[in-house]
N, CA, C and O atoms as a printed pandas DataFrame, in Angstrom:
     atom_number atom_name residue_name chain_id  residue_number  x_coord  y_coord  z_coord
0              1         N          UNK        A               1  104.025   64.571  102.344
1              2        CA          UNK        A               1  103.685   64.991  101.031
2              3         C          UNK        A               1  102.192   65.419  100.965
3              4         O          UNK        A               1  101.330   64.787  101.576
4              5         N          UNK        A               2  101.949   66.369  100.305
5              6        CA          UNK        A               2  100.565   67.004  100.283
6              7         C          UNK        A               2   99.809   66.268   99.079
7              8         O          UNK        A               2  100.306   66.076   97.970
8              9         N          UNK        A               3   98.557   65.898   99.473
9             10        CA          UNK        A               3   97.730   65.294   98.510
10            11         C          UNK        A               3   97.120   66.325   97.564
11            12         O          UNK        A               3   96.577   67.336   98.010
12            13         N          UNK        A               4   97.206   66.080   96.313
13            14        CA          UNK        A               4   96.638   66.993   95.320
14            15         C          UNK        A               4   95.263   66.632   95.038
15            16         O          UNK        A               4   94.992   65.576   94.467
16            17         N          UNK        A               5   94.303   67.542   95.447
17            18        CA          UNK        A               5   92.912   67.293   95.283
18            19         C          UNK        A               5   92.183   68.196   94.347
19            20         O          UNK        A               5   91.066   67.903   93.919
20            21         N          UNK        A               6   92.815   69.303   94.023
21            22        CA          UNK        A               6   92.148   70.341   93.228
22            23         C          UNK        A               6   92.619   70.135   91.814
23            24         O          UNK        A               6   93.706   69.612   91.565
24            25         N          UNK        A               7   91.749   70.572   90.858
25            26        CA          UNK        A               7   92.062   70.447   89.463
26            27         C          UNK        A               7   91.891   71.840   88.794
27            28         O          UNK        A               7   90.920   72.530   89.102
28            29         N          UNK        A               8   92.742   72.242   87.951
29            30        CA          UNK        A               8   92.574   73.433   87.118
30            31         C          UNK        A               8   92.577   72.961   85.651
31            32         O          UNK        A               8   93.323   72.062   85.263
32            33         N          UNK        A               9   91.716   73.604   84.864
33            34        CA          UNK        A               9   91.633   73.272   83.442
34            35         C          UNK        A               9   91.821   74.609   82.668
35            36         O          UNK        A               9   91.245   75.646   82.997
36            37         N          UNK        A              10   92.696   74.499   81.583
37            38        CA          UNK        A              10   92.977   75.682   80.794
38            39         C          UNK        A              10   92.772   75.376   79.353
39            40         O          UNK        A              10   93.008   74.262   78.885
40            41         N          UNK        A              11   92.320   76.402   78.641
41            42        CA          UNK        A              11   92.163   76.327   77.238
42            43         C          UNK        A              11   93.342   77.164   76.647
43            44         O          UNK        A              11   93.627   78.265   77.118
44            45         N          UNK        A              12   93.982   76.638   75.656
45            46        CA          UNK        A              12   95.147   77.336   75.003
46            47         C          UNK        A              12   95.222   77.004   73.553
47            48         O          UNK        A              12   94.460   76.180   73.046
48            49         N          UNK        A              13   96.175   77.669   72.860
49            50        CA          UNK        A              13   96.350   77.417   71.497
50            51         C          UNK        A              13   97.291   76.261   71.309
51            52         O          UNK        A              13   98.028   75.878   72.218
52            53         N          UNK        A              14   97.255   75.712   70.120
53            54        CA          UNK        A              14   98.205   74.601   69.811
54            55         C          UNK        A              14   99.692   75.061   69.986
55            56         O          UNK        A              14  100.546   74.346   70.509
56            57         N          UNK        A              15   99.919   76.291   69.512
57            58        CA          UNK        A              15  101.282   76.796   69.623
58            59         C          UNK        A              15  101.776   77.014   71.056
59            60         O          UNK        A              15  102.936   76.721   71.345
60            61         N          UNK        A              16  100.964   77.500   71.925
61            62        CA          UNK        A              16  101.356   77.675   73.305
62            63         C          UNK        A              16  101.446   76.309   73.979
63            64         O          UNK        A              16  102.352   76.112   74.789
64            65         N          UNK        A              17  100.626   75.425   73.713
65            66        CA          UNK        A              17  100.713   74.076   74.200
66            67         C          UNK        A              17  102.048   73.408   73.832
67            68         O          UNK        A              17  102.704   72.802   74.680
68            69         N          UNK        A              18  102.427   73.524   72.592
69            70        CA          UNK        A              18  103.639   72.909   72.123
70            71         C          UNK        A              18  104.878   73.556   72.758
71            72         O          UNK        A              18  105.831   72.857   73.101
72            73         N          UNK        A              19  104.871   74.901   72.920
73            74        CA          UNK        A              19  105.931   75.589   73.542
74            75         C          UNK        A              19  106.058   75.172   75.028
75            76         O          UNK        A              19  107.166   74.956   75.519
76            77         N          UNK        A              20  104.936   75.062   75.725
77            78        CA          UNK        A              20  105.059   74.660   77.110
78            79         C          UNK        A              20  105.500   73.243   77.223
79            80         O          UNK        A              20  106.283   72.911   78.114
80            81         N          UNK        A              21  105.023   72.382   76.344
81            82        CA          UNK        A              21  105.438   70.978   76.442
82            83         C          UNK        A              21  106.936   70.756   76.162
83            84         O          UNK        A              21  107.611   69.959   76.814
84            85         N          UNK        A              22  107.427   71.523   75.132
85            86        CA          UNK        A              22  108.827   71.483   74.890
86            87         C          UNK        A              22  109.731   72.025   76.007
87            88         O          UNK        A              22  110.815   71.512   76.282
88            89         N          UNK        A              23  109.212   73.105   76.640
89            90        CA          UNK        A              23  109.998   73.632   77.786
90            91         C          UNK        A              23  110.002   72.643   78.914
91            92         O          UNK        A              23  111.038   72.417   79.540
92            93         N          UNK        A              24  108.806   72.019   79.201
93            94        CA          UNK        A              24  108.743   71.050   80.293
94            95         C          UNK        A              24  109.731   69.903   80.019
95            96         O          UNK        A              24  110.466   69.471   80.908
96            97         N          UNK        A              25  109.728   69.430   78.780
97            98        CA          UNK        A              25  110.638   68.332   78.461
98            99         C          UNK        A              25  112.084   68.751   78.690
99           100         O          UNK        A              25  112.877   67.996   79.253
100          101         N          UNK        A              26  112.409   69.921   78.263
101          102        CA          UNK        A              26  113.758   70.457   78.389
102          103         C          UNK        A              26  114.219   70.581   79.830
103          104         O          UNK        A              26  115.398   70.472   80.170
104          105         N          UNK        A              27  113.204   70.818   80.655
105          106        CA          UNK        A              27  113.483   70.968   82.131
106          107         C          UNK        A              27  113.286   69.658   82.850
107          108         O          UNK        A              27  113.349   69.624   84.079
108          109         N          UNK        A              28  113.047   68.569   82.128
109          110        CA          UNK        A              28  112.867   67.196   82.736
110          111         C          UNK        A              28  111.679   67.237   83.775
111          112         O          UNK        A              28  111.753   66.644   84.851
112          113         N          UNK        A              29  110.639   67.933   83.407
113          114        CA          UNK        A              29  109.496   68.017   84.287
114          115         C          UNK        A              29  108.238   67.596   83.496
115          116         O          UNK        A              29  108.227   67.608   82.265
116          117         N          UNK        A              30  107.203   67.232   84.229
117          118        CA          UNK        A              30  105.877   67.004   83.537
118          119         C          UNK        A              30  105.374   68.297   83.108
119          120         O          UNK        A              30  105.815   69.323   83.625
120          121         N          UNK        A              31  104.456   68.329   82.172
121          122        CA          UNK        A              31  103.821   69.616   81.738
122          123         C          UNK        A              31  103.083   70.249   82.965
123          124         O          UNK        A              31  103.133   71.458   83.186
124          125         N          UNK        A              32  102.427   69.406   83.713
125          126        CA          UNK        A              32  101.729   69.943   84.940
126          127         C          UNK        A              32  102.676   70.592   85.934
127          128         O          UNK        A              32  102.434   71.696   86.422
128          129         N          UNK        A              33  103.725   69.907   86.213
129          130        CA          UNK        A              33  104.683   70.449   87.198
130          131         C          UNK        A              33  105.358   71.740   86.663
131          132         O          UNK        A              33  105.570   72.693   87.413
132          133         N          UNK        A              34  105.687   71.748   85.360
133          134        CA          UNK        A              34  106.294   72.950   84.776
134          135         C          UNK        A              34  105.377   74.146   84.852
135          136         O          UNK        A              34  105.782   75.225   85.284
136          137         N          UNK        A              35  104.169   73.958   84.443
137          138        CA          UNK        A              35  103.190   75.049   84.434
138          139         C          UNK        A              35  102.878   75.541   85.807
139          140         O          UNK        A              35  102.864   76.745   86.060
140          141         N          UNK        A              36  102.626   74.610   86.707
141          142        CA          UNK        A              36  102.306   75.062   88.114
142          143         C          UNK        A              36  103.420   75.721   88.797
143          144         O          UNK        A              36  103.200   76.696   89.516
144          145         N          UNK        A              37  104.675   75.229   88.614
145          146        CA          UNK        A              37  105.793   75.898   89.234
146          147         C          UNK        A              37  105.982   77.300   88.718
147          148         O          UNK        A              37  106.282   78.211   89.490
148          149         N          UNK        A              38  105.804   77.500   87.356
149          150        CA          UNK        A              38  105.903   78.871   86.829
150          151         C          UNK        A              38  104.768   79.727   87.367
151          152         O          UNK        A              38  105.006   80.862   87.781
152          153         N          UNK        A              39  103.584   79.236   87.372
153          154        CA          UNK        A              39  102.417   79.980   87.848
154          155         C          UNK        A              39  102.544   80.313   89.285
155          156         O          UNK        A              39  102.170   81.413   89.691
156          157         N          UNK        A              40  103.070   79.387   90.109
157          158        CA          UNK        A              40  103.216   79.673   91.518
158          159         C          UNK        A              40  104.330   80.749   91.742
159          160         O          UNK        A              40  104.147   81.630   92.581
160          161         N          UNK        A              41  105.410   80.696   91.051
161          162        CA          UNK        A              41  106.405   81.708   91.223
162          163         C          UNK        A              41  105.843   83.108   90.809
163          164         O          UNK        A              41  106.100   84.118   91.464
164          165         N          UNK        A              42  105.101   83.115   89.743
165          166        CA          UNK        A              42  104.493   84.417   89.335
166          167         C          UNK        A              42  103.550   84.970   90.296
167          168         O          UNK        A              42  103.493   86.177   90.531
168          169         N          UNK        A              43  102.714   83.984   90.927
169          170        CA          UNK        A              43  101.801   84.395   91.996
170          171         C          UNK        A              43  102.535   84.973   93.191
171          172         O          UNK        A              43  102.085   85.960   93.773
172          173         N          UNK        A              44  103.652   84.378   93.565
173          174        CA          UNK        A              44  104.413   84.877   94.680
174          175         C          UNK        A              44  104.942   86.221   94.424
175          176         O          UNK        A              44  104.976   87.057   95.327
176          177         N          UNK        A              45  105.368   86.475   93.203
177          178        CA          UNK        A              45  105.864   87.824   92.843
178          179         C          UNK        A              45  104.802   88.851   92.915
179          180         O          UNK        A              45  105.027   89.924   93.474
180          181         N          UNK        A              46  103.655   88.580   92.379
181          182        CA          UNK        A              46  102.528   89.512   92.321
182          183         C          UNK        A              46  102.074   89.813   93.717
183          184         O          UNK        A              46  101.854   90.971   94.072
184          185         N          UNK        A              47  101.926   88.737   94.545
185          186        CA          UNK        A              47  101.431   89.000   95.907
186          187         C          UNK        A              47  102.476   89.664   96.818
187          188         O          UNK        A              47  102.100   90.369   97.754
188          189         N          UNK        A              48  103.697   89.470   96.583
189          190        CA          UNK        A              48  104.715   90.094   97.316
190          191         C          UNK        A              48  104.731   91.656   97.122
191          192         O          UNK        A              48  105.024   92.422   98.040
192          193         N          UNK        A              49  104.425   92.030   95.969
193          194        CA          UNK        A              49  104.408   93.450   95.613
194          195         C          UNK        A              49  103.034   94.144   95.967
195          196         O          UNK        A              49  102.930   95.370   95.951
196          197         N          UNK        A              50  102.073   93.376   96.260
197          198        CA          UNK        A              50  100.786   93.911   96.522
198          199         C          UNK        A              50  100.290   93.709   97.957
199          200         O          UNK        A              50   99.202   94.150   98.325
200          201         N          UNK        A              51  101.090   93.053   98.727
201          202        CA          UNK        A              51  100.645   92.812  100.082
202          203         C          UNK        A              51  100.860   94.064  100.916
203          204         O          UNK        A              51  101.995   94.530  101.009
204          205         N          UNK        A              52   99.777   94.657  101.555
205          206        CA          UNK        A              52   99.952   95.832  102.276
206          207         C          UNK        A              52  100.667   95.651  103.560
207          208         O          UNK        A              52  100.709   94.549  104.108
208          209         N          UNK        A              53  101.228   96.705  104.052
209          210        CA          UNK        A              53  101.881   96.703  105.374
210          211         C          UNK        A              53  100.799   96.509  106.444
211          212         O          UNK        A              53   99.794   97.221  106.428
212          213         N          UNK        A              54  100.987   95.535  107.398
213          214        CA          UNK        A              54  100.010   95.379  108.442
214          215         C          UNK        A              54   99.724   96.682  109.118
215          216         O          UNK        A              54  100.633   97.492  109.305
216          217         N          UNK        A              55   98.473   96.917  109.497
217          218        CA          UNK        A              55   98.079   98.214  110.081
218          219         C          UNK        A              55   98.777   98.523  111.376
219          220         O          UNK        A              55   99.077   99.683  111.655
220          221         N          UNK        A              56   99.040   97.520  112.168
221          222        CA          UNK        A              56   99.724   97.887  113.519
222          223         C          UNK        A              56  101.171   98.328  113.205
223          224         O          UNK        A              56  101.691   99.205  113.894
224          225         N          UNK        A              57  101.813   97.764  112.217
225          226        CA          UNK        A              57  103.164   98.276  111.915
226          227         C          UNK        A              57  103.096   99.632  111.358
227          228         O          UNK        A              57  103.934  100.470  111.692
228          229         N          UNK        A              58  102.100   99.918  110.483
229          230        CA          UNK        A              58  101.976  101.255  109.849
230          231         C          UNK        A              58  101.663  102.243  110.941
231          232         O          UNK        A              58  102.200  103.351  110.907
232          233         N          UNK        A              59  100.808  101.911  111.934
233          234        CA          UNK        A              59  100.505  102.861  113.013
234          235         C          UNK        A              59  101.742  103.149  113.831
235          236         O          UNK        A              59  101.999  104.289  114.218
236          237         N          UNK        A              60  102.501  102.105  114.089
237          238        CA          UNK        A              60  103.755  102.255  114.852
238          239         C          UNK        A              60  104.688  103.189  114.150
239          240         O          UNK        A              60  105.306  104.038  114.792
240          241         N          UNK        A              61  104.817  103.059  112.808
241          242        CA          UNK        A              61  105.739  103.838  111.981
242          243         C          UNK        A              61  105.293  105.308  112.049
243          244         O          UNK        A              61  106.117  106.202  112.244
244          245         N          UNK        A              62  103.964  105.555  111.885
245          246        CA          UNK        A              62  103.469  106.979  111.985
246          247         C          UNK        A              62  103.713  107.598  113.314
247          248         O          UNK        A              62  104.092  108.765  113.406
248          249         N          UNK        A              63  103.501  106.827  114.357
249          250        CA          UNK        A              63  103.692  107.383  115.746
250          251         C          UNK        A              63  105.188  107.675  115.942
251          252         O          UNK        A              63  105.555  108.667  116.572
252          253         N          UNK        A              64  106.007  106.841  115.422
253          254        CA          UNK        A              64  107.539  107.054  115.558
254          255         C          UNK        A              64  107.890  108.325  114.834
255          256         O          UNK        A              64  108.755  109.060  115.309
256          257         N          UNK        A              65  107.283  108.625  113.732
257          258        CA          UNK        A              65  107.588  109.853  112.975
258          259         C          UNK        A              65  107.122  111.108  113.689
259          260         O          UNK        A              65  107.646  112.190  113.428
260          261         N          UNK        A              66  106.147  110.990  114.588
261          262        CA          UNK        A              66  105.646  112.078  115.349
262          263         C          UNK        A              66  106.453  112.415  116.544
263          264         O          UNK        A              66  106.320  113.510  117.093
264          265         N          UNK        A              67  107.336  111.461  116.996
265          266        CA          UNK        A              67  108.198  111.644  118.150
266          267         C          UNK        A              67  109.386  112.492  117.766
267          268         O          UNK        A              67  109.877  112.417  116.640
268          269         N          UNK        A              68  109.848  113.303  118.704
269          270        CA          UNK        A              68  111.075  114.055  118.407
270          271         C          UNK        A              68  112.269  113.118  118.290
271          272         O          UNK        A              68  112.289  112.043  118.888
272          273         N          UNK        A              69  113.268  113.541  117.508
273          274        CA          UNK        A              69  114.451  112.595  117.371
274          275         C          UNK        A              69  115.158  112.476  118.679
275          276         O          UNK        A              69  115.187  113.416  119.473
276          277         N          UNK        A              70  115.730  111.324  118.910
277          278        CA          UNK        A              70  116.486  110.953  120.104
278          279         C          UNK        A              70  117.904  111.182  119.787
279          280         O          UNK        A              70  118.430  110.575  118.854
280          281         N          UNK        A              71  118.582  112.061  120.545
281          282        CA          UNK        A              71  119.998  112.274  120.342
282          283         C          UNK        A              71  120.754  111.229  121.011
283          284         O          UNK        A              71  120.415  110.799  122.114
284          285         N          UNK        A              72  121.861  110.772  120.317
285          286        CA          UNK        A              72  122.760  109.756  120.943
286          287         C          UNK        A              72  123.651  110.587  121.868
287          288         O          UNK        A              72  124.142  111.654  121.498
288          289         N          UNK        A              73  123.840  110.067  123.073
289          290        CA          UNK        A              73  124.488  110.843  124.111
290          291         C          UNK        A              73  125.829  111.380  123.666
291          292         O          UNK        A              73  126.105  112.560  123.882
292          293         N          UNK        A              74  126.666  110.579  123.062
293          294        CA          UNK        A              74  128.010  111.040  122.650
294          295         C          UNK        A              74  127.869  112.132  121.602
295          296         O          UNK        A              74  128.665  113.071  121.601
296          297         N          UNK        A              75  126.956  112.054  120.771
297          298        CA          UNK        A              75  126.772  113.173  119.777
298          299         C          UNK        A              75  126.254  114.397  120.424
299          300         O          UNK        A              75  126.599  115.501  120.000
300          301         N          UNK        A              76  125.433  114.267  121.442
301          302        CA          UNK        A              76  124.917  115.451  122.144
302          303         C          UNK        A              76  126.026  116.131  122.831
303          304         O          UNK        A              76  126.099  117.360  122.845
304          305         N          UNK        A              77  126.940  115.326  123.434
305          306        CA          UNK        A              77  128.105  115.963  124.158
306          307         C          UNK        A              77  128.971  116.704  123.137
307          308         O          UNK        A              77  129.368  117.838  123.405
308          309         N          UNK        A              78  129.273  116.127  122.009
309          310        CA          UNK        A              78  130.131  116.735  121.003
310          311         C          UNK        A              78  129.468  118.016  120.484
311          312         O          UNK        A              78  130.159  119.005  120.236
312          313         N          UNK        A              79  128.158  118.014  120.320
313          314        CA          UNK        A              79  127.457  119.149  119.731
314          315         C          UNK        A              79  127.509  120.349  120.697
315          316         O          UNK        A              79  127.443  121.502  120.271
316          317         N          UNK        A              80  127.628  120.062  121.980
317          318        CA          UNK        A              80  127.684  121.179  122.980
318          319         C          UNK        A              80  129.041  121.780  123.137
319          320         O          UNK        A              80  129.178  122.839  123.748
320          321         N          UNK        A              81  130.054  121.140  122.605
321          322        CA          UNK        A              81  131.402  121.701  122.800
322          323         C          UNK        A              81  131.579  123.039  122.114
323          324         O          UNK        A              81  130.904  123.350  121.133
324          325         N          UNK        A              82  132.441  123.772  122.612
325          326        CA          UNK        A              82  132.821  125.116  121.962
326          327         C          UNK        A              82  133.570  124.820  120.705
327          328         O          UNK        A              82  134.407  123.918  120.672
328          329         N          UNK        A              83  133.279  125.576  119.653
329          330        CA          UNK        A              83  133.991  125.403  118.374
330          331         C          UNK        A              83  135.483  125.807  118.512
331          332         O          UNK        A              83  135.793  126.848  119.093
332          333         N          UNK        A              84  136.368  125.003  117.990
333          334        CA          UNK        A              84  137.762  125.237  118.043
334          335         C          UNK        A              84  138.245  126.017  116.855
335          336         O          UNK        A              84  139.267  126.701  116.914
336          337         N          UNK        A              85  137.505  125.912  115.773
337          338        CA          UNK        A              85  137.851  126.598  114.490
338          339         C          UNK        A              85  136.662  127.484  114.071
339          340         O          UNK        A              85  135.498  127.099  114.180
340          341         N          UNK        A              86  136.993  128.611  113.619
341          342        CA          UNK        A              86  135.896  129.526  113.133
342          343         C          UNK        A              86  136.293  129.910  111.682
343          344         O          UNK        A              86  137.456  129.936  111.279
344          345         N          UNK        A              87  135.205  130.201  110.954
345          346        CA          UNK        A              87  135.465  130.659  109.565
346          347         C          UNK        A              87  135.736  132.131  109.534
347          348         O          UNK        A              87  135.197  132.872  110.357
348          349         N          UNK        A              88  136.536  132.575  108.633
349          350        CA          UNK        A              88  136.864  134.026  108.544
350          351         C          UNK        A              88  136.062  134.705  107.580
351          352         O          UNK        A              88  136.215  135.911  107.389
């Protein structure tokens, strides 16, 4: 279990406080647990959409795009066959 050593303080309106408290009660959570779990999920969402691709992965992707396409052997064989049907 992780020891909680840090403290966050918030200022809010009475209306927002009442809404959060009611929602925490409905969820059978403490107000602190309710607010922190919601804030943590939101932080995960934001960071997931803003985390850049690691530079080594991006460099590998760009170099792969510069390489000529690799033909699959069976497709290459089929492509070299003489056409059996022609258009009129």
